[in-house]
Each structure stands twice: as C-alpha cells, then as structure tokens.
C-alpha positions, 0 to 999 in steps of 0.5 A, spaced: 519 108 897 521 106 904 517 105 910 521 110 913 520 115 907 512 114 906 511 116 914 516 122 913 511 124 907 505 123 910 507 127 916 509 133 912 503 133 908 499 133 915 503 139 917 502 142 911 494 141 911 494 144 918 498 150 916 493 151 910 487 150 914 489 155 920 492 160 915 486 160 912 481 161 918 486 166 921 486 171 914 479 170 913 477 172 920 474 166 922 479 165 927 479 173 930 485 176 934 486 174 940 482 167 938 486 161 943 489 156 939 488 149 943 492 144 940 488 138 942 482 141 940 484 143 933 488 136 932 480 133 934 478 137 928 483 136 923 483 128 925 490 128 926 495 128 932 498 135 935 505 134 932 502 137 925 498 142 929 504 144 933 509 144 927 503 149 923 503 153 929 510 154 929 510 156 921 504 161 923 508 164 929 514 165 924 510 169 919 507 174 925 500 171 924 500 167 931 503 169 938 505 165 943 505 166 951 508 162 957 502 160 961 497 162 956 499 158 950 498 160 942 493 165 940 492 169 933 495 176 934 492 181 936 492 187 932 491 195 932 491 201 927 499 202 929 500 195 927 497 196 920 501 203 919 507 200 921 506 193 916 504 198 910 510 203 911 515 196 911 511 193 905 512 199 902 519 199 902 521 192 901 515 191 895 518 197 892 525 195 892 523 188 890 519 191 884 525 195 882 530 190 882 525 186 878 524 191 873 529 190 868 529 183 868 521 183 866 519 180 859 514 183 855 510 177 856 510 179 864 508 186 862 502 183 858 500 179 864 500 185 869 496 189 864 491 183 863 490 183 871 490 190 871 484 190 866 480 185 870 481 190 876 478 195 872 473 191 870 470 189 877 470 197 879 463 197 876 461 192 881 466 193 886 468 187 891 473 189 895 475 182 897 476 180 889 480 186 888 485 185 893 486 178 890 487 181 883 492 187 886 496 181 889 497 178 883 498 184 879 505 186 884 507 179 884 508 179 877 512 186 877 517 183 882 517 176 879 524 177 877 527 180 883 534 176 884 534 177 892 529 171 895 530 174 902 527 180 899 521 177 896 520 172 902 519 179 907 514 182 901 510 175 902 511 176 909 508 183 909 502 181 905 500 175 910 500 180 915 496 185 912 491 180 910 490 178 917 490 185 920 485 187 914 480 183 910 481 188 904 483 196 905 479 197 899 473 196 903 474 202 908 476 206 902 473 204 896 474 210 892 482 209 892 481 203 887 480 207 881 487 211 883 490 204 884 488 202 877 491 208 874 497 208 878 498 201 875 498 203 868 504 208 870 508 203 873 507 198 867 509 204 863 515 206 867 518 199 866 516 198 859 520 204 857 526 202 861 526 207 867 531 207 871 530 201 877 530 207 883 524 211 879 520 204 878 522 202 886 519 210 888 513 209 884 512 203 887 513 205 894 509 211 893 503 207 890 503 203 897 503 209 901 498 212 897 493 207 899 495 208 907 494 215 906 487 214 904 486 209 909 488 214 915 484 220 911 478 215 911 479 214 919 481 220 921 478 225 916 479 231 921 487 230 922 
C-alpha cells in the first residue's frame, strides 16, 4: 500500500469512528435534541482533527439526525410528536413496500431465522425490556425485507429507523401492551409469506402492522381523543 493510500484509509477510518461515536450518543439520547455539536470540542474528545468530525456530521445531517443553521452551527435535530407521527407513517409505507417486494424472494432459511427472532421476542415478554424488544423487532423486519431488490427503498427504510431511534428510545416503553400484539402480527406476516400470499397482501399487512403501533402510541398519549 502506498503512503497516500494508507493516509486515505486512515482518514476514512477516523471519519467512520467519529460517525459511529456521534450517532451512538444521539440515538441513545446522551446528546439530546438541540444539543450543539461544536467541532473543536468533539475533535478534542475523540483525539482527531476537525475534518473527520465534520464529515461525520454531514452524514448524520443527511440521515436527519443533525441540523445545521447559519450562525448557529450543527445541533442534534429537534423533535416533536408530529414529527414522530409523520416518520412512522412514512416508514409504514416504505417498509411495507420493501417487505412486499422481498416476500417472493425469501428462502426457507430466511423465514426460519425470522421465526427464531420472533420466538426470542416472545420470550422477552415475561420480563419485558422495551429497548431489547425494539432491537429484536428491527432484526425481525430486517430479515423480511432482506431480499428487496430496490436498494433505494431499503435505504429509505433504514433512514426511517435511524430517525425513530432519535425520536423515541422505544415506542414500546410507552405502550408495552402493544408488544404482545406485535409478536402475533409477526407470526401472521410469516404465515402470509410462507403460504405464497400476493406481494400486495404482504405489503398491506406489514404497513398495517406499523400503523397499529402508531395508533396504540397516540391512544396512550391522548386517551380522550
């Protein structure tokens, strides 16, 4: 490897490190909405120059986790309930479509993996941990849209998930009773795919599954509506 190539790889690894470090603190809410991201301070804490930190912030801005305003600088994106609702609605559409496209291409091994993950989710219900349940939920749905041939669509899904992590640590913290229904709906999704249901039927089931969680959240937040 040439000196220039080694330097380039080193710069890339530092940028990736900064990105992962910042993203983890945002999605875990250690850096809360509105938190100012001062390049010099972050670079000093990471032990790098400001260049990789700036590149990391640009990536996070593209994901919607960071905003940049002139004369203010970069800060963790501000959120509200309305933004959560629109993110969930959008994710329901794109994730549903990605799952529908993927369904005919999933293998028996893929479905066995999805079922195993859902069984682990079912096991967590006895001693419920919302964060762990959410992690497993993402693993489950990742398997179901694994074979989606539209990479742009799967990228939109993952961006939606990133946004949700920043908006809410776990929706199931607010509506723990929804977890039981969610596991049952996962079983139904697997059954539809295994039995060769039409992709549009799978898509609508996946979309309704996501919106049911949103509806449960809104009902819990506004019980008199």
